[in-house]
N, C-alpha and C positions, 0 to 999 in steps of 0.2 A: 398421448398426453404424458408429459414428463412428471416425475415425482420430485424434481428439484425445487427447492424453496430458497429464495434469497436470504442471506444472513440478516438478522435484525440488528439495529443499532446497539441494543443492549448486549447481544452476543459478541459483536465486533469490539465493543468497549472492553468486555471481559478479556478477549484475546489480546488486545493492546496492553491492558494492565498486566497480564501474565508475562508478556514479552518485556515490558518495562522492568519487571523484577529481575530479569536476567541481564540487564544492561548496567554498566557501572563506569565510573571515571569519564574519560573523553568520549566514549561511545554514548553514554547516557546524555552528556552535554550536547553532542551532535543531534541526537534524537530530539532533545528539548528545543533546539533551534529550528528543526525541520517540521515538526509536527503541526498539524492544523486540526481544527474541529472536523471530524469525519463528515464528508459531504458527498452525495451521489453525483458522479460525472457520467456523461454519455460515453459509450464505446460501441457504436453500431457495427454490425448488427447483433453481435453476441450478447451485448449488455442490455439489449432492448427489453427482453422478457422480465428482467428483475428491476427495471427502472434505472439502470446504470450500475456502476460499481463504486464502492466507497473509496474515496481518496482520503488518505490519512496524513500525508506530508507533501511539501513542495520544496524543490531545490532548483532554482533557475528555471529551465524549460523542462524539468522532469517532475513526475508525480510518483509517489509511492501509493499503491492502491491494493485493495483486497479483491482477488478474483474468487468470488464465492461459488462459482461453477467448479473450479479446480481446487478450492479451499487452500489458497496460499497467497502470499504477498508478492507483488511484482513492482518493477520500476519501468516507467515508459516515458517517452517524450510527449509533449503537447505543444500545439501551436495556438489553439484557441482555448482560453480559460473555460473550463467546464466540459471539455471533451478530450478523452484519452486517445492519443493518436495510434498507439500500437497495442494490440492484444497479445498478452503472453500467458503461458500456462504453468509458470513456476509454482511450486508448492512449498515455498519457504515460509518459515515462521518470521514474524516481524523482526525479532532480535537477530536472526541470522542475516537478514537483508541489511540491517543497520550496521552490524559488525562488518559485513562485506564492504559497504560503502566507506566506513571508517578506515579499514585496511587499505582500500584503493587510494584514499586520500594520502595516507602515509607513504605508499609506494611512489606516488606522483609528486611528493614534496621534496 
């Protein structure tokens, strides 16, 4: 039996708030455009035990979600709304991931 417990919505919202404090300018504006109310999405089979993973932002066919097994934020594709297509084990803070996305947008513009 594992001792892992899924993150609660309150704990996740605290992590999001802390990351928001580290964002500013265009990066904060990008986050404001992408963020959604945290919602659990399926990601079988690894997400099954915790009832899915919390998705916190959407951008086209991509989701930003919190992997509470690995304790970090990830970005993955999705085809069906409500189901994360790819499981990743990144252990990024949300502000690090948003900064990375914003930097990538500048490189590609």
